[in-house]
N, C-alpha and C positions, 0 to 999 in steps of 0.2 A: 687490322692495321696493315698498311702496305709495307713492302720490303724494299727499303731504299737501296739495298745492295744489289738488287736485280733490275737492271734497265730492261724495260719491256718495249717501249717505243722510243725511237731516237730520230730527231731531225738534225741533220748535219749540213750546215751552210746552205740552207734552202732559200732560193731566190725565185720570185715569180713576178713577172711584169706583164701588164695589160696595156698594149700600145706604149705610151710614154709614162704610164703610172706604175710605180714600183709598189706592188701590194705586199710583198714579203722581201725583206732586205737582209739576206745572209743570216737566216734564223738557225740557231742551234739550241736544242732543247731535249732534255732526257726526262722521260716519264717512267717512274718505277712500277713494278708489277703490283697490281691491286690498288693503285693510287687513284683517288678522285682528283683530277687535275682540271682546274678551271682556267680558260683563256678569257681574260677580262680586259675590256677596253672600250673606247667610244666607237661609234659607227665609222666604218672605213679604216679601222686600224689594222685589219688583216687577219683577225681571229677566225672568221668563217672560211676565208681562203686557206688558211693553214689546215683547218680541219678537212676541207675538201681535198687537199693534197694527200692527207692520210687515207681518206676513204677511196681515193682513186678516181674521183670525178674530174680532177684536173692534175696535170703533171708539172713539176717544177722546171723552170728554165735551167737551173743548176742546183747542185746539192743532192743529198741522198736521204731516203727515209727507210728506217729499219723497224720491223716488228719481230720481236723475239730473236734478234740478231740476223734476220733474213732481210736482204734488201728487196723492197717491194716496188721500186720504180718500174713503171711500165706494166705492172700487173693490173688487169681489169678489176673493178670493184668487187665482183662476185667471188674472186679468188683471194681477196684480202680478209674476209670474215670480219668486217668492221661495220656492223649495222648502224645506221644513222637515223635518229629520230628528229624530225623537223617540227617547227612550231605550228605548221599547218596540219599536223597529224598524218595526212596522206593515206587515210583509210579508204578501202574500196567501198563506195556507197551501196553497191548492189549485193554486198556480202554481209552475213551476220557477224556478230562478235566472234563466234567460234570459227567461222570460215576465215575471217581476217587474221586471227591469231595463229591459226594452224596452216596458213597458206604456204609458208616457206617449207614446212615439214613435208607437206604433200608434194611440192615440187621435187623434193629429194626422195620421193617414194618411200618415206618412213612408214613402217608397219603400223597398223591401226592401234594396236595395244600401246605402243610407245607414244603415238600421237595423243591418245586419250589420257594417258598418265601425265604427260607433260602439260597438256592443256589444263587438267585439273589442278596441277601445281600453280599455273599462272593465275587461274581464277581465284585461288585462295590467297596468293601472294598480293594480288592487286584488288582484292575485295570486289570481284565482278560476278560472284555467284548469283544465279537467277537472271542474268542478262545474256545468256548464251545465244539466244535466238533473236535478239534485238538487232536492228540495223543502226548504222552510225547516226542517222537523223533522229533516232529515238533516244539518243544518249546526250547527257550534258557534256559541256566542254571538258570537265575534269574526268568524266568516264571515258570519253574518246581518247584523252591523253593516256589514261591507264591502259587502254587497249593497244595503243601504239607502243608503249613500253613493253607490254607483254609479248607483242608480235616480234619485237627485236630480241628479247631475252629468251624466248622459247627455243631458239636455235642452239643455245648452249655456247655461244661465242665467248671468247675471253676478253673482247674489247667492245665497249659501247660508246658511241658518239652521239652527243646531244647538242643540237643547234637551237639555242633559245627556246626550249620545248615548253616553257611555262608562260611565255609572254602573252598568250591569248586568254589566260585565266584571270579571274578577279583576284584582288589582293589576298583575301582570306584563304581562298581555295589554293592559291599559289603556295602559301606557307604550308598548308596541309600536304599537298602533293610533293613538294620538295623534301619535307621531313620523311614521308614514306619512301621516296626514291633513295634518299641517303641511307636509310635503314636497310633497304634491300641491297644496295650496293655493298654495304659493309658485310652483310650476311653472305652474299655470293662471292665477294672478293674479286669482282670483275673490274678490270682496269677501265676507267671512265674518263672521257674528255668532254668537258661541258663548256659551251660557248655562251657568254652573257655579257650584257653591259650593266647589269644590276649588281651593285656592290653588296647589298644585303644577301643576295643569293650566293655570291662568291664566298663571302666571309662565313656564312652559316653552313655551307655544304662541303667545302673543299678540304682536302689534305694539303694541297699545294695550289698556289695561284700564280699564273704568269700574266703580268700586267703588260699590255701592248699599246704602242702608239706609233702611227705612221710606218707600219710594216716592221717594226723592231720590238724586241722584248726589253722593257725598261727594268723589270725586276722579277725574280722568281723567289718565292718563299712561302712559308706557312701563313695562314690568315693573321696570326699574331705578329709575325715579322712584317708583313705588308702594312698592317694597320699601325703598329707601335714604332716600327723602325723603317719607315720608307727611305729609299736611297736617294730620292730627288723630290723636287717640289711637285712635279707632275703626279707621281704616285701618291704623295701625301694628299694632294688636292682632289684627285679623282676618287680615291677610296675613302669616303667619309668627308665630313666637314672639318675644316681646319682654320686656325689662326696662324698667320706667319708674322714673326717679329724679326726685323733686321737688327742684329745685335753685334757687340764687340766683346771679345774675351778680355776680361780685366784681371782675373786671378786664377791660378791653378793650385789646388790643394790635393792631398792624398785621396780624399773621399768625395770631393765636390769641386764644382767650377763656379766661379763668379763671373757674371756677364753683365754688361751695361746696355740698357735699352732706353734711349732718349734721356739719359741722366739718372735713371732708376736702376738700383742694384737688384739682380735676380740670382738666386742660388739654385743649382741643380746637381744631381748625382754625377760623379766623375765618369762612371762607366769606363768604356775603352776608347774614349775620344783621344785622338792625337792632335793637340792644338797648341797654339802659342799665344801669349799675351799680345793684345793688339790686333789679333786676327779677326776678320769679319766672318759672320756666319748667319744662318737662318735658323731661328728657333721655332719649332713646331709645337703648338698647343691645341689640343682637341677641346671642343666646347664643354664636354662633360667633365673635364678635369680642372675646371675653374669654378671655385665656389664664390658666392656673393652674399652680402648682407647689407641692410640699410646703413648708411653712414650718418653718424651723429653730427650735430652742428660743429663745423670747424674741425672735425676729426681728421687727423693726418694718417696716411697709410704707412705706419711705422713698423708694422710687423713684416717678417720675412716674406718676400714674393708678393706683397700686397700693393695694390694700385687703386687710386681713387678715380671714379668715373661717374658718368651720368647716363641713365637709361634713356635711349632714344625711342624705342618701341619694343613690343614683345609679341609673341605668338603662342597661344595656349594650344598644346598638342595632346592634351589628355594626360599621358604618363609623364610629361615634362613640359616646362615652359622654356621657350627659346627667347633669349634677350639679345638685343643689339645695344652695346654699351660703348659710349665714346670715352676713351682714355687718351689724354693728350691729343695728338693729331691722328689717332687710329681708332677704328671701330672694331670691337671684339664681339664675337658670337659666343654666348654663354648659355649652356643648358642646365637648368635647375630640375633635377630628377625628383625632388621632394617638394613640390609646390604646396603652398598654403591653401587651405580650404576657403580662406577669406579673399583670395585673389592674388594678383601679381604685385611685385614690388615696383615702386615708381620713385623717380627722383634720383638723388645721388646715392651711390653705393661704394662699398669697398669690395674689390675682387681679389682673390688669392689664387696663385698658380701652384698646382701640386708639383713640388720639386722632383718627386719620384717618377713622374710620368711625362717629363719634358724630353724633347728629342732635338738634337742639333744636326743641321746639314752644313757640312764644311764647304764654304765658298760655293754654294750651289743655289742657283735661282732658276734652274731649268726644269 
């Protein structure tokens, strides 16, 4: 577990502009010691630029960067001890696995005994035993990526930077390697910054996630906070699939809220929302927290949080069926995680919203 009381890396009011394009706009971010922090966002949002500022490949126009309380602005990359693993692996094609992994140690004139011991540790850690004398072209993509990780970690640094390192792997191998990497990071306690646009990677690997857009940080939080309690519509929509409902607050009670959506009453937990009757808000409903069942003839949706609709189409995805359901003048995405062996539901249905997992955005459509 990371120590939230110990800031390890700090960005303070960091701004970077390329010609007229502002890649980073006054970024302030603290990364605790031992934390796996993911920078998540669409292409061009500034996440790789921010990592490059930390690595020393580019300098901010303004603002400061600190590692362990020491300002590193102006320091060359080799003095920052922040190894960076790219998606292209960047292995030396003329060197064997052993030569690639131990290259940095030999540059530092490390004694042979230490080199051998640390190399053996990396072989075991990344399941590379028996491949010591192979060249990169003789390795699979996953094996090459493991060599790149080992080369970065063998130096014993306290920071590891990863720039979309799994994007060249197929889907199944990507899951395997990211699981191994997360286990190793936890074992070593190394502070890790991971850049990706893949929401599944961010949610499954991270201690903390910083969601970025247009050079700014939209929200920083745990995977649970980012997914269940997004602070605006961009975060909600970017991290997972979501249904937005434009609602009006109609009643406030000690333990619940009543809201009105197109004339239908919906109840949800009160939580810590500070709202007033008549106030407009956006209700966030994830597809997996809507249940559905076939509607009987002329059946009305009279149960709490129930709405009557009609299935427009569906997509069978193996572990669940995704439905698109027309309710009034809005189409809802609903995921049924317990599909019937006999096939998908068709026709008119009753959908029910889980009041325990609804989330409101107050006056926010951004």
